[in-house]
mmCIF file as gemmi writes it, N, C-alpha and C atoms, coordinates in Angstrom:
data_model
loop_
_atom_site.group_PDB
_atom_site.id
_atom_site.type_symbol
_atom_site.label_atom_id
_atom_site.label_alt_id
_atom_site.label_comp_id
_atom_site.label_asym_id
_atom_site.label_entity_id
_atom_site.label_seq_id
_atom_site.pdbx_PDB_ins_code
_atom_site.Cartn_x
_atom_site.Cartn_y
_atom_site.Cartn_z
_atom_site.occupancy
_atom_site.B_iso_or_equiv
_atom_site.pdbx_formal_charge
_atom_site.auth_seq_id
_atom_site.auth_asym_id
_atom_site.pdbx_PDB_model_num
ATOM 1 N N . UNK Axp A 1 ? 15.331 5.743 -8.541 1 0 ? 1 A 1
ATOM 2 C CA . UNK Axp A 1 ? 15.274 4.574 -7.921 1 0 ? 1 A 1
ATOM 3 C C . UNK Axp A 1 ? 13.611 4.466 -7.811 1 0 ? 1 A 1
ATOM 4 N N . UNK Axp A 2 ? 13.285 2.863 -7.942 1 0 ? 2 A 1
ATOM 5 C CA . UNK Axp A 2 ? 12.013 2.49 -8.105 1 0 ? 2 A 1
ATOM 6 C C . UNK Axp A 2 ? 11.658 1.994 -6.703 1 0 ? 2 A 1
ATOM 7 N N . UNK Axp A 3 ? 10.312 2.451 -6.463 1 0 ? 3 A 1
ATOM 8 C CA . UNK Axp A 3 ? 9.594 1.71 -5.128 1 0 ? 3 A 1
ATOM 9 C C . UNK Axp A 3 ? 7.942 1.06 -5.61 1 0 ? 3 A 1
ATOM 10 N N . UNK Axp A 4 ? 7.783 0.296 -4.785 1 0 ? 4 A 1
ATOM 11 C CA . UNK Axp A 4 ? 6.39 -0.452 -4.961 1 0 ? 4 A 1
ATOM 12 C C . UNK Axp A 4 ? 5.638 -0.059 -4.158 1 0 ? 4 A 1
ATOM 13 N N . UNK Axp A 5 ? 4.052 0.273 -4.377 1 0 ? 5 A 1
ATOM 14 C CA . UNK Axp A 5 ? 3.313 0.876 -3.589 1 0 ? 5 A 1
ATOM 15 C C . UNK Axp A 5 ? 2.02 0.122 -3.64 1 0 ? 5 A 1
ATOM 16 N N . UNK Axp A 6 ? 0.985 0.378 -2.757 1 0 ? 6 A 1
ATOM 17 C CA . UNK Axp A 6 ? -0.323 -0.074 -2.85 1 0 ? 6 A 1
ATOM 18 C C . UNK Axp A 6 ? -1.088 1.186 -2.194 1 0 ? 6 A 1
ATOM 19 N N . UNK Axp A 7 ? -2.175 1.52 -3.068 1 0 ? 7 A 1
ATOM 20 C CA . UNK Axp A 7 ? -3.073 2.507 -2.699 1 0 ? 7 A 1
ATOM 21 C C . UNK Axp A 7 ? -4.427 2.107 -2.124 1 0 ? 7 A 1
ATOM 22 N N . UNK Axp A 8 ? -4.897 2.792 -1.409 1 0 ? 8 A 1
ATOM 23 C CA . UNK Axp A 8 ? -6.228 2.419 -1.09 1 0 ? 8 A 1
ATOM 24 C C . UNK Axp A 8 ? -7.396 3.254 -1.303 1 0 ? 8 A 1
ATOM 25 N N . UNK Axp A 9 ? -8.632 2.755 -0.989 1 0 ? 9 A 1
ATOM 26 C CA . UNK Axp A 9 ? -9.833 3.433 -1.216 1 0 ? 9 A 1
ATOM 27 C C . UNK Axp A 9 ? -10.028 4.702 -0.313 1 0 ? 9 A 1
ATOM 28 N N . UNK Axp A 10 ? -9.331 4.786 0.982 1 0 ? 10 A 1
ATOM 29 C CA . UNK Axp A 10 ? -9.538 5.728 1.632 1 0 ? 10 A 1
ATOM 30 C C . UNK Axp A 10 ? -8.407 5.863 2.658 1 0 ? 10 A 1
ATOM 31 N N . UNK Axp A 11 ? -8.175 7.124 3.694 1 0 ? 11 A 1
ATOM 32 C CA . UNK Axp A 11 ? -6.922 7.158 4.214 1 0 ? 11 A 1
ATOM 33 C C . UNK Axp A 11 ? -7.445 5.974 5.536 1 0 ? 11 A 1
ATOM 34 N N . UNK Axp A 12 ? -8.648 5.742 5.936 1 0 ? 12 A 1
ATOM 35 C CA . UNK Axp A 12 ? -8.626 4.938 7.176 1 0 ? 12 A 1
ATOM 36 C C . UNK Axp A 12 ? -8.419 3.327 6.714 1 0 ? 12 A 1
ATOM 37 N N . UNK Axp A 13 ? -8.64 3.122 5.535 1 0 ? 13 A 1
ATOM 38 C CA . UNK Axp A 13 ? -8.055 1.721 4.982 1 0 ? 13 A 1
ATOM 39 C C . UNK Axp A 13 ? -6.379 1.758 5.138 1 0 ? 13 A 1
ATOM 40 N N . UNK Axp A 14 ? -5.72 2.883 4.538 1 0 ? 14 A 1
ATOM 41 C CA . UNK Axp A 14 ? -4.255 2.886 4.608 1 0 ? 14 A 1
ATOM 42 C C . UNK Axp A 14 ? -3.803 2.826 6.101 1 0 ? 14 A 1
ATOM 43 N N . UNK Axp A 15 ? -4.443 3.524 6.934 1 0 ? 15 A 1
ATOM 44 C CA . UNK Axp A 15 ? -4.119 3.369 8.408 1 0 ? 15 A 1
ATOM 45 C C . UNK Axp A 15 ? -4.615 1.853 9.098 1 0 ? 15 A 1
ATOM 46 N N . UNK Axp A 16 ? -5.534 1.268 8.596 1 0 ? 16 A 1
ATOM 47 C CA . UNK Axp A 16 ? -5.478 -0.038 9.017 1 0 ? 16 A 1
ATOM 48 C C . UNK Axp A 16 ? -4.61 -1.084 8.601 1 0 ? 16 A 1
ATOM 49 N N . UNK Axp A 17 ? -4.275 -0.932 7.273 1 0 ? 17 A 1
ATOM 50 C CA . UNK Axp A 17 ? -3.435 -1.503 6.49 1 0 ? 17 A 1
ATOM 51 C C . UNK Axp A 17 ? -1.944 -1.646 7.009 1 0 ? 17 A 1
ATOM 52 N N . UNK Axp A 18 ? -1.489 -0.424 7.427 1 0 ? 18 A 1
ATOM 53 C CA . UNK Axp A 18 ? -0.185 -0.242 8.361 1 0 ? 18 A 1
ATOM 54 C C . UNK Axp A 18 ? -0.265 -1.177 9.256 1 0 ? 18 A 1
ATOM 55 N N . UNK Axp A 19 ? -1.33 -1.032 10.276 1 0 ? 19 A 1
ATOM 56 C CA . UNK Axp A 19 ? -1.169 -1.676 11.463 1 0 ? 19 A 1
ATOM 57 C C . UNK Axp A 19 ? -1.199 -2.883 11.341 1 0 ? 19 A 1
ATOM 58 N N . UNK Axp A 20 ? -2.037 -3.633 10.29 1 0 ? 20 A 1
ATOM 59 C CA . UNK Axp A 20 ? -2.181 -5.119 10.062 1 0 ? 20 A 1
ATOM 60 C C . UNK Axp A 20 ? -0.738 -5.684 9.541 1 0 ? 20 A 1
ATOM 61 N N . UNK Axp A 21 ? 0.061 -4.848 8.58 1 0 ? 21 A 1
ATOM 62 C CA . UNK Axp A 21 ? 0.985 -5.088 7.906 1 0 ? 21 A 1
ATOM 63 C C . UNK Axp A 21 ? 2.338 -4.932 9.162 1 0 ? 21 A 1
ATOM 64 N N . UNK Axp A 22 ? 2.082 -4.174 9.853 1 0 ? 22 A 1
ATOM 65 C CA . UNK Axp A 22 ? 3.008 -4.256 11.099 1 0 ? 22 A 1
ATOM 66 C C . UNK Axp A 22 ? 3.034 -5.558 11.825 1 0 ? 22 A 1
ATOM 67 N N . UNK Axp A 23 ? 1.76 -5.669 12.436 1 0 ? 23 A 1
ATOM 68 C CA . UNK Axp A 23 ? 1.642 -6.974 12.989 1 0 ? 23 A 1
ATOM 69 C C . UNK Axp A 23 ? 1.936 -8.096 12.365 1 0 ? 23 A 1
ATOM 70 N N . UNK Axp A 24 ? 2.042 -8.354 11.23 1 0 ? 24 A 1
ATOM 71 C CA . UNK Axp A 24 ? 2.052 -9.436 10.39 1 0 ? 24 A 1
ATOM 72 C C . UNK Axp A 24 ? 3.934 -9.547 9.976 1 0 ? 24 A 1
ATOM 73 N N . UNK Axp A 25 ? 4.682 -8.469 10.554 1 0 ? 25 A 1
ATOM 74 C CA . UNK Axp A 25 ? 6.056 -8.077 10.388 1 0 ? 25 A 1
ATOM 75 C C . UNK Axp A 25 ? 6.505 -8.014 8.976 1 0 ? 25 A 1
ATOM 76 N N . UNK Axp A 26 ? 5.421 -7.54 7.995 1 0 ? 26 A 1
ATOM 77 C CA . UNK Axp A 26 ? 5.697 -6.829 6.444 1 0 ? 26 A 1
ATOM 78 C C . UNK Axp A 26 ? 6.123 -5.471 6.655 1 0 ? 26 A 1
ATOM 79 N N . UNK Axp A 27 ? 7.401 -5.3 6.262 1 0 ? 27 A 1
ATOM 80 C CA . UNK Axp A 27 ? 7.887 -3.981 6.219 1 0 ? 27 A 1
ATOM 81 C C . UNK Axp A 27 ? 7.182 -3.241 5.417 1 0 ? 27 A 1
ATOM 82 N N . UNK Axp A 28 ? 6.628 -2.029 5.747 1 0 ? 28 A 1
ATOM 83 C CA . UNK Axp A 28 ? 6.057 -1.08 4.83 1 0 ? 28 A 1
ATOM 84 C C . UNK Axp A 28 ? 6.014 0.232 5.68 1 0 ? 28 A 1
ATOM 85 N N . UNK Axp A 29 ? 6.011 1.275 4.858 1 0 ? 29 A 1
ATOM 86 C CA . UNK Axp A 29 ? 5.702 2.575 5.522 1 0 ? 29 A 1
ATOM 87 C C . UNK Axp A 29 ? 4.75 3.278 4.394 1 0 ? 29 A 1
ATOM 88 N N . UNK Axp A 30 ? 3.807 4.038 5.079 1 0 ? 30 A 1
ATOM 89 C CA . UNK Axp A 30 ? 2.908 5.321 4.547 1 0 ? 30 A 1
ATOM 90 C C . UNK Axp A 30 ? 3.732 6.446 3.849 1 0 ? 30 A 1
ATOM 91 N N . UNK Axp A 31 ? 3.353 6.582 2.439 1 0 ? 31 A 1
ATOM 92 C CA . UNK Axp A 31 ? 3.673 7.661 2.023 1 0 ? 31 A 1
ATOM 93 C C . UNK Axp A 31 ? 2.553 8.574 1.337 1 0 ? 31 A 1
ATOM 94 N N . UNK Axp A 32 ? 2.816 9.782 1.031 1 0 ? 32 A 1
ATOM 95 C CA . UNK Axp A 32 ? 1.718 10.36 0.11 1 0 ? 32 A 1
ATOM 96 C C . UNK Axp A 32 ? 1.429 9.591 -1.269 1 0 ? 32 A 1
ATOM 97 N N . UNK Axp A 33 ? 0.197 9.439 -1.973 1 0 ? 33 A 1
ATOM 98 C CA . UNK Axp A 33 ? -0.011 8.738 -3.098 1 0 ? 33 A 1
ATOM 99 C C . UNK Axp A 33 ? 0.953 9.456 -4.268 1 0 ? 33 A 1
ATOM 100 N N . UNK Axp A 34 ? 1.694 8.773 -4.786 1 0 ? 34 A 1
ATOM 101 C CA . UNK Axp A 34 ? 2.728 9.451 -6.092 1 0 ? 34 A 1
ATOM 102 C C . UNK Axp A 34 ? 1.846 10.211 -6.953 1 0 ? 34 A 1
ATOM 103 N N . UNK Axp A 35 ? 2.341 11.129 -7.583 1 0 ? 35 A 1
ATOM 104 C CA . UNK Axp A 35 ? 1.684 11.847 -8.393 1 0 ? 35 A 1
ATOM 105 C C . UNK Axp A 35 ? 1.474 11.09 -9.645 1 0 ? 35 A 1
ATOM 106 N N . UNK Axp A 36 ? 2.271 9.855 -9.794 1 0 ? 36 A 1
ATOM 107 C CA . UNK Axp A 36 ? 2.114 9.266 -11.13 1 0 ? 36 A 1
ATOM 108 C C . UNK Axp A 36 ? 0.759 8.526 -11.108 1 0 ? 36 A 1
ATOM 109 N N . UNK Axp A 37 ? 0.373 8.303 -9.922 1 0 ? 37 A 1
ATOM 110 C CA . UNK Axp A 37 ? -0.797 7.504 -9.681 1 0 ? 37 A 1
ATOM 111 C C . UNK Axp A 37 ? -2.266 8.172 -9.307 1 0 ? 37 A 1
ATOM 112 N N . UNK Axp A 38 ? -3.398 7.815 -10.131 1 0 ? 38 A 1
ATOM 113 C CA . UNK Axp A 38 ? -4.256 9.081 -9.428 1 0 ? 38 A 1
ATOM 114 C C . UNK Axp A 38 ? -5.193 7.863 -8.612 1 0 ? 38 A 1
ATOM 115 N N . UNK Axp A 39 ? -5.348 8.371 -7.543 1 0 ? 39 A 1
ATOM 116 C CA . UNK Axp A 39 ? -6.248 7.852 -6.716 1 0 ? 39 A 1
ATOM 117 C C . UNK Axp A 39 ? -7.672 8.58 -6.101 1 0 ? 39 A 1
ATOM 118 N N . UNK Axp A 40 ? -8.683 7.623 -5.758 1 0 ? 40 A 1
ATOM 119 C CA . UNK Axp A 40 ? -9.862 8.436 -5.524 1 0 ? 40 A 1
ATOM 120 C C . UNK Axp A 40 ? -9.99 9.561 -4.516 1 0 ? 40 A 1
ATOM 121 N N . UNK Axp A 41 ? -8.834 9.96 -3.698 1 0 ? 41 A 1
ATOM 122 C CA . UNK Axp A 41 ? -8.558 10.842 -2.991 1 0 ? 41 A 1
ATOM 123 C C . UNK Axp A 41 ? -7.16 10.986 -2.736 1 0 ? 41 A 1
ATOM 124 N N . UNK Axp A 42 ? -6.692 12.208 -2.121 1 0 ? 42 A 1
ATOM 125 C CA . UNK Axp A 42 ? -5.528 12.553 -2.166 1 0 ? 42 A 1
ATOM 126 C C . UNK Axp A 42 ? -5.108 11.856 -0.537 1 0 ? 42 A 1
ATOM 127 N N . UNK Axp A 43 ? -4.449 11.154 -0.629 1 0 ? 43 A 1
ATOM 128 C CA . UNK Axp A 43 ? -4.216 10.197 0.339 1 0 ? 43 A 1
ATOM 129 C C . UNK Axp A 43 ? -3.285 9.485 0.566 1 0 ? 43 A 1
ATOM 130 N N . UNK Axp A 44 ? -2.804 8.54 1.091 1 0 ? 44 A 1
ATOM 131 C CA . UNK Axp A 44 ? -2.03 7.686 1.569 1 0 ? 44 A 1
ATOM 132 C C . UNK Axp A 44 ? -1.418 6.394 0.624 1 0 ? 44 A 1
ATOM 133 N N . UNK Axp A 45 ? -0.451 6.009 0.556 1 0 ? 45 A 1
ATOM 134 C CA . UNK Axp A 45 ? -0.031 4.703 0.133 1 0 ? 45 A 1
ATOM 135 C C . UNK Axp A 45 ? 0.859 4.056 0.859 1 0 ? 45 A 1
ATOM 136 N N . UNK Axp A 46 ? 0.855 2.75 0.483 1 0 ? 46 A 1
ATOM 137 C CA . UNK Axp A 46 ? 2.027 1.705 1.643 1 0 ? 46 A 1
ATOM 138 C C . UNK Axp A 46 ? 2.9 1.467 0.643 1 0 ? 46 A 1
ATOM 139 N N . UNK Axp A 47 ? 4.17 1.987 0.927 1 0 ? 47 A 1
ATOM 140 C CA . UNK Axp A 47 ? 5.534 1.653 -0.039 1 0 ? 47 A 1
ATOM 141 C C . UNK Axp A 47 ? 6.275 0.446 0.877 1 0 ? 47 A 1
ATOM 142 N N . UNK Axp A 48 ? 6.389 -0.713 -0.047 1 0 ? 48 A 1
ATOM 143 C CA . UNK Axp A 48 ? 7.07 -1.945 0.406 1 0 ? 48 A 1
ATOM 144 C C . UNK Axp A 48 ? 8.117 -2.303 -0.708 1 0 ? 48 A 1
ATOM 145 N N . UNK Axp A 49 ? 8.935 -3.287 -0.098 1 0 ? 49 A 1
ATOM 146 C CA . UNK Axp A 49 ? 10.1 -3.825 -0.727 1 0 ? 49 A 1
ATOM 147 C C . UNK Axp A 49 ? 9.28 -4.911 -1.975 1 0 ? 49 A 1
ATOM 148 N N . UNK Axp A 50 ? 9.89 -4.841 -3.096 1 0 ? 50 A 1
ATOM 149 C CA . UNK Axp A 50 ? 9.361 -5.629 -3.932 1 0 ? 50 A 1
ATOM 150 C C . UNK Axp A 50 ? 8.904 -7.087 -3.63 1 0 ? 50 A 1
ATOM 151 N N . UNK Axp A 51 ? 9.93 -7.669 -2.849 1 0 ? 51 A 1
ATOM 152 C CA . UNK Axp A 51 ? 9.766 -9.166 -2.502 1 0 ? 51 A 1
ATOM 153 C C . UNK Axp A 51 ? 8.395 -9.349 -1.706 1 0 ? 51 A 1
ATOM 154 N N . UNK Axp A 52 ? 8.105 -8.148 -1.006 1 0 ? 52 A 1
ATOM 155 C CA . UNK Axp A 52 ? 7.036 -8.294 0.123 1 0 ? 52 A 1
ATOM 156 C C . UNK Axp A 52 ? 5.428 -7.883 -0.763 1 0 ? 52 A 1
ATOM 157 N N . UNK Axp A 53 ? 5.378 -7.568 -1.735 1 0 ? 53 A 1
ATOM 158 C CA . UNK Axp A 53 ? 4.049 -7.069 -2.371 1 0 ? 53 A 1
ATOM 159 C C . UNK Axp A 53 ? 3.112 -8.066 -2.778 1 0 ? 53 A 1
ATOM 160 N N . UNK Axp A 54 ? 3.649 -9.29 -3.113 1 0 ? 54 A 1
ATOM 161 C CA . UNK Axp A 54 ? 2.344 -10.257 -3.167 1 0 ? 54 A 1
ATOM 162 C C . UNK Axp A 54 ? 1.915 -10.633 -1.832 1 0 ? 54 A 1
ATOM 163 N N . UNK Axp A 55 ? 2.861 -11.012 -0.583 1 0 ? 55 A 1
ATOM 164 C CA . UNK Axp A 55 ? 2.138 -11.458 0.558 1 0 ? 55 A 1
ATOM 165 C C . UNK Axp A 55 ? 1.437 -10.481 1.244 1 0 ? 55 A 1
ATOM 166 N N . UNK Axp A 56 ? 1.956 -8.975 0.877 1 0 ? 56 A 1
ATOM 167 C CA . UNK Axp A 56 ? 1.064 -7.916 1.665 1 0 ? 56 A 1
ATOM 168 C C . UNK Axp A 56 ? -0.289 -7.833 1.045 1 0 ? 56 A 1
ATOM 169 N N . UNK Axp A 57 ? -0.31 -7.842 -0.347 1 0 ? 57 A 1
ATOM 170 C CA . UNK Axp A 57 ? -1.622 -7.906 -1.357 1 0 ? 57 A 1
ATOM 171 C C . UNK Axp A 57 ? -2.555 -8.929 -0.774 1 0 ? 57 A 1
ATOM 172 N N . UNK Axp A 58 ? -2.055 -10.097 -0.803 1 0 ? 58 A 1
ATOM 173 C CA . UNK Axp A 58 ? -2.825 -11.236 -0.21 1 0 ? 58 A 1
ATOM 174 C C . UNK Axp A 58 ? -3.236 -11.209 1.226 1 0 ? 58 A 1
ATOM 175 N N . UNK Axp A 59 ? -2.456 -10.682 2.153 1 0 ? 59 A 1
ATOM 176 C CA . UNK Axp A 59 ? -2.921 -10.662 3.543 1 0 ? 59 A 1
ATOM 177 C C . UNK Axp A 59 ? -3.977 -9.356 3.753 1 0 ? 59 A 1
ATOM 178 N N . UNK Axp A 60 ? -3.849 -8.376 3.094 1 0 ? 60 A 1
ATOM 179 C CA . UNK Axp A 60 ? -4.608 -7.317 3.137 1 0 ? 60 A 1
ATOM 180 C C . UNK Axp A 60 ? -6.186 -7.447 2.537 1 0 ? 60 A 1
ATOM 181 N N . UNK Axp A 61 ? -6.097 -8.249 1.368 1 0 ? 61 A 1
ATOM 182 C CA . UNK Axp A 61 ? -7.13 -8.864 0.947 1 0 ? 61 A 1
ATOM 183 C C . UNK Axp A 61 ? -7.846 -9.898 2.001 1 0 ? 61 A 1
ATOM 184 N N . UNK Axp A 62 ? -7.316 -10.539 2.294 1 0 ? 62 A 1
ATOM 185 C CA . UNK Axp A 62 ? -7.804 -11.8 3.527 1 0 ? 62 A 1
ATOM 186 C C . UNK Axp A 62 ? -8.453 -10.925 4.548 1 0 ? 62 A 1
ATOM 187 N N . UNK Axp A 63 ? -7.93 -9.66 5.02 1 0 ? 63 A 1
ATOM 188 C CA . UNK Axp A 63 ? -8.134 -8.93 5.743 1 0 ? 63 A 1
ATOM 189 C C . UNK Axp A 63 ? -9.498 -7.644 5.634 1 0 ? 63 A 1
ATOM 190 N N . UNK Axp A 64 ? -9.835 -7.613 4.446 1 0 ? 64 A 1
ATOM 191 C CA . UNK Axp A 64 ? -10.791 -6.668 3.806 1 0 ? 64 A 1
ATOM 192 C C . UNK Axp A 64 ? -10.508 -5.128 3.679 1 0 ? 64 A 1
ATOM 193 N N . UNK Axp A 65 ? -9.036 -5.273 3.338 1 0 ? 65 A 1
ATOM 194 C CA . UNK Axp A 65 ? -8.52 -3.98 3.251 1 0 ? 65 A 1
ATOM 195 C C . UNK Axp A 65 ? -9.182 -3.618 1.638 1 0 ? 65 A 1
ATOM 196 N N . UNK Axp A 66 ? -9.719 -2.352 1.229 1 0 ? 66 A 1
ATOM 197 C CA . UNK Axp A 66 ? -9.879 -1.944 0.05 1 0 ? 66 A 1
ATOM 198 C C . UNK Axp A 66 ? -8.698 -1.632 -0.651 1 0 ? 66 A 1
ATOM 199 N N . UNK Axp A 67 ? -8.171 -1.933 -1.504 1 0 ? 67 A 1
ATOM 200 C CA . UNK Axp A 67 ? -7.109 -1.307 -2.143 1 0 ? 67 A 1
ATOM 201 C C . UNK Axp A 67 ? -7.522 -0.686 -3.644 1 0 ? 67 A 1
ATOM 202 N N . UNK Axp A 68 ? -7.173 -0.139 -4.143 1 0 ? 68 A 1
ATOM 203 C CA . UNK Axp A 68 ? -7.159 0.61 -5.612 1 0 ? 68 A 1
ATOM 204 C C . UNK Axp A 68 ? -6.099 -0.054 -6.521 1 0 ? 68 A 1
ATOM 205 N N . UNK Axp A 69 ? -4.628 0.235 -6.19 1 0 ? 69 A 1
ATOM 206 C CA . UNK Axp A 69 ? -3.715 -0.193 -7.013 1 0 ? 69 A 1
ATOM 207 C C . UNK Axp A 69 ? -3.001 -1.209 -5.98 1 0 ? 69 A 1
ATOM 208 N N . UNK Axp A 70 ? -2.719 -2.679 -6.612 1 0 ? 70 A 1
ATOM 209 C CA . UNK Axp A 70 ? -2.163 -3.48 -5.67 1 0 ? 70 A 1
ATOM 210 C C . UNK Axp A 70 ? -0.615 -3.817 -6.186 1 0 ? 70 A 1
ATOM 211 N N . UNK Axp A 71 ? 0.247 -3.185 -5.595 1 0 ? 71 A 1
ATOM 212 C CA . UNK Axp A 71 ? 1.729 -3.581 -5.918 1 0 ? 71 A 1
ATOM 213 C C . UNK Axp A 71 ? 2.14 -2.751 -7.403 1 0 ? 71 A 1
ATOM 214 N N . UNK Axp A 72 ? 2.336 -1.511 -7.417 1 0 ? 72 A 1
ATOM 215 C CA . UNK Axp A 72 ? 2.394 -0.814 -8.497 1 0 ? 72 A 1
ATOM 216 C C . UNK Axp A 72 ? 3.949 -0.256 -8.29 1 0 ? 72 A 1
ATOM 217 N N . UNK Axp A 73 ? 4.656 -0.323 -9.728 1 0 ? 73 A 1
ATOM 218 C CA . UNK Axp A 73 ? 6.254 0.099 -9.33 1 0 ? 73 A 1
ATOM 219 C C . UNK Axp A 73 ? 6.056 1.561 -9.848 1 0 ? 73 A 1
ATOM 220 N N . UNK Axp A 74 ? 6.822 2.576 -9.251 1 0 ? 74 A 1
ATOM 221 C CA . UNK Axp A 74 ? 6.728 3.674 -9.682 1 0 ? 74 A 1
ATOM 222 C C . UNK Axp A 74 ? 8.244 4 -9.219 1 0 ? 74 A 1
ATOM 223 N N . UNK Axp A 75 ? 8.504 5.015 -10.431 1 0 ? 75 A 1
ATOM 224 C CA . UNK Axp A 75 ? 10.061 5.296 -10.244 1 0 ? 75 A 1
ATOM 225 C C . UNK Axp A 75 ? 9.983 6.902 -9.772 1 0 ? 75 A 1
ATOM 226 N N . UNK Axp A 76 ? 10.842 7.186 -8.895 1 0 ? 76 A 1
ATOM 227 C CA . UNK Axp A 76 ? 11.186 8.145 -8.13 1 0 ? 76 A 1
ATOM 228 C C . UNK Axp A 76 ? 12.392 8.826 -8.511 1 0 ? 76 A 1
């Protein structure tokens, strides 16, 4: 199964992103950063539906959320 994720510079950015996406009615959930991806910290990633990735990335950029990986497909 493939999932789409956004990784963040810090856990605080991930938590803020979760709240912003929820308020914007973009379906996502926080998960541990997949092993396949290297992040600056062991932290959280947002898992999204493929069709929501572009909108989520744009929205998060507009709200100052620092992302490391923007909509990466990961096989699980």
